[in-house]
C-alpha positions in Angstrom: -22.0 -103.9 -200.4 -21.5 -105.4 -197.0 -18.2 -106.8 -195.5 -19.4 -110.2 -195.2 -20.2 -110.0 -198.9 -16.8 -108.8 -199.8 -15.2 -111.3 -197.7 -17.1 -114.3 -199.1 -16.3 -113.0 -202.5 -12.6 -112.9 -201.5 -12.8 -116.5 -200.2 -14.5 -117.5 -203.3 -11.8 -115.8 -205.4 -8.9 -117.3 -203.6 -10.5 -120.9 -203.9 -10.8 -120.5 -207.7 -7.8 -118.5 -208.2 -5.5 -119.4 -211.0 -2.6 -117.4 -212.0 -3.6 -117.3 -215.6 -6.5 -115.2 -214.5 -4.0 -112.5 -213.5 -2.7 -109.7 -215.7 0.0 -107.4 -215.3 -0.2 -104.0 -216.9 0.7 -100.3 -216.8 -1.3 -98.2 -214.3 -3.8 -95.8 -215.7 -4.3 -92.1 -214.4 -7.9 -93.0 -213.3 -6.4 -95.5 -210.9 -4.5 -93.3 -208.7 -6.8 -93.4 -205.7 -7.0 -97.1 -205.7 -3.1 -97.4 -206.1 -2.8 -94.8 -203.1 -5.1 -96.7 -200.9 -3.5 -100.0 -201.8 0.1 -98.5 -200.9 -1.1 -97.0 -197.7 -2.6 -100.0 -196.4 0.2 -102.2 -197.6 2.8 -100.0 -196.0 0.8 -100.0 -192.5 1.4 -103.8 -192.5 4.7 -103.3 -193.6 5.7 -100.8 -190.8 4.0 -102.9 -188.2 5.9 -106.1 -189.0 9.2 -104.2 -189.4 8.7 -102.3 -186.4 9.4 -99.0 -188.2 8.3 -95.7 -186.5 5.3 -94.4 -188.3 7.1 -91.0 -189.4 10.0 -93.0 -191.0 8.5 -94.2 -194.2 8.5 -91.7 -197.2 5.1 -93.2 -198.4 3.3 -91.4 -195.8 3.8 -88.0 -197.2 2.9 -89.5 -201.0 0.2 -87.9 -202.4 -2.1 -88.7 -205.4 -0.2 -86.1 -207.6 3.1 -88.0 -206.9 1.3 -91.2 -207.9 0.0 -89.4 -211.2 3.5 -87.9 -211.9 5.0 -91.5 -211.8 2.4 -93.0 -213.8 3.1 -90.1 -216.6 6.9 -90.5 -216.3 7.8 -94.1 -215.5 6.7 -97.5 -215.2 3.9 -98.1 -212.6 2.3 -101.5 -212.9 -0.7 -103.1 -211.4 -1.6 -106.8 -211.2 -5.4 -107.2 -212.1 -7.8 -110.1 -211.9 -10.2 -111.0 -214.7 -12.6 -108.2 -213.5 -9.7 -105.7 -213.4 -9.7 -105.5 -209.8 -6.0 -104.3 -208.5 -4.5 -106.7 -206.4 -1.1 -105.3 -206.4 1.1 -102.5 -207.5 4.9 -101.6 -207.9 7.1 -99.1 -209.6 10.2 -99.8 -211.8 13.0 -96.9 -212.3 16.0 -96.9 -214.1 18.7 -94.9 -212.8 22.3 -95.2 -211.9 23.3 -97.4 -209.0 25.5 -94.5 -207.5 22.2 -92.7 -206.8 22.0 -95.0 -203.8 23.8 -94.6 -200.5 25.4 -96.6 -198.9 26.5 -98.8 -201.9 29.3 -101.4 -201.4 29.0 -103.6 -204.4 31.6 -106.1 -202.6 29.6 -109.2 -203.8 29.0 -107.4 -207.0 32.1 -106.8 -208.7 30.8 -107.1 -212.4 28.7 -103.8 -211.5 30.3 -100.4 -211.8 29.3 -97.6 -209.5 27.8 -95.7 -212.5 25.9 -98.7 -214.0 22.3 -98.2 -214.9 19.9 -100.3 -212.9 16.1 -101.1 -212.4 14.9 -99.8 -209.0 11.8 -101.9 -207.8 9.8 -99.7 -205.5 6.4 -99.0 -204.1 5.6 -102.5 -204.1 2.4 -103.5 -202.4 0.0 -106.3 -202.5 -3.6 -106.2 -201.2 -3.3 -108.2 -197.8 -6.3 -110.2 -198.6 -4.5 -111.8 -201.6 -1.1 -112.5 -200.2 0.7 -115.8 -200.3 -1.0 -117.0 -203.7 1.7 -115.5 -206.1 0.6 -112.2 -207.2 3.5 -110.6 -205.7 6.0 -113.0 -207.4 4.4 -112.7 -210.8 4.4 -108.8 -210.5 8.2 -109.0 -209.4 9.0 -111.5 -212.1 7.4 -109.2 -214.7 9.6 -106.1 -213.6 12.5 -108.3 -213.8 11.6 -109.3 -217.5 11.2 -105.6 -218.3 14.6 -104.7 -216.9 16.4 -107.4 -218.7 14.4 -106.4 -222.0 15.7 -102.8 -221.3 19.4 -104.1 -221.2 19.9 -103.8 -217.5 22.2 -106.2 -215.9 20.8 -105.9 -212.4 17.5 -104.9 -210.4 17.8 -103.3 -207.0 15.3 -102.6 -204.0 15.2 -101.2 -200.6 13.4 -103.1 -197.8 13.3 -103.0 -194.0 15.6 -106.0 -192.8 13.7 -106.3 -189.6 10.6 -107.4 -191.7 11.7 -111.0 -191.9 8.7 -112.0 -194.2 9.6 -109.3 -196.9 13.5 -109.8 -196.7 12.8 -113.6 -196.9 10.5 -113.1 -200.0 13.4 -111.3 -201.9 16.1 -113.5 -200.9 14.2 -116.5 -202.1 14.1 -115.1 -205.4 18.0 -114.6 -205.7 18.2 -111.0 -204.0 21.5 -110.5 -202.0 21.9 -107.7 -199.3 24.5 -105.3 -200.4 24.6 -102.9 -197.7 22.4 -101.6 -194.8 21.3 -98.0 -194.0 20.4 -96.7 -191.0 19.6 -93.0 -192.0 15.8 -93.3 -191.9 16.0 -94.8 -188.2 15.6 -98.3 -189.1 17.6 -100.9 -190.7 17.2 -100.6 -194.4 18.7 -103.1 -196.5 19.7 -102.4 -200.0 19.5 -105.6 -202.2 20.7 -106.5 -205.6 19.9 -109.4 -208.1 21.7 -109.9 -211.1 19.5 -110.5 -214.1 
């Protein structure tokens, strides 16, 4: 298949895209390599936009075995089109908020240090399909799952130097709780009450 053919089909896909054609479902073990490629591609863009040194992202050491383990032990989701093509992925983990450092909770007095929260991580949208609501739908689905699990908050980390990504979360009700510099770049810890 030629690149021109793929680009032509992607343009046609975007013209005809309807959020109703999108499904969010658990990732399957046979999709590990596709998920890994999507994560690496998206993280390259994320790193570039956030001006993050190449060796500072932990995704650079992630392997297909890590993704397979995450699929078997937790919530790994994919957003797929009507042809089951993976357009986005994300992970959701449930863990106590005191597992994250630093955490201030100054703006979240209703949360205790030991409270269980949903951690939204390894979020990636195929760059060809950004800006049409796929990431929003995946994030919304993860928030619903967390709420249905009885959790009161969802949290995430993102590079605050990447204004595109930071504003994506802030427009959806996430607030910066604290900033961590331990990885060599300003990494915001964001919280949203559910």
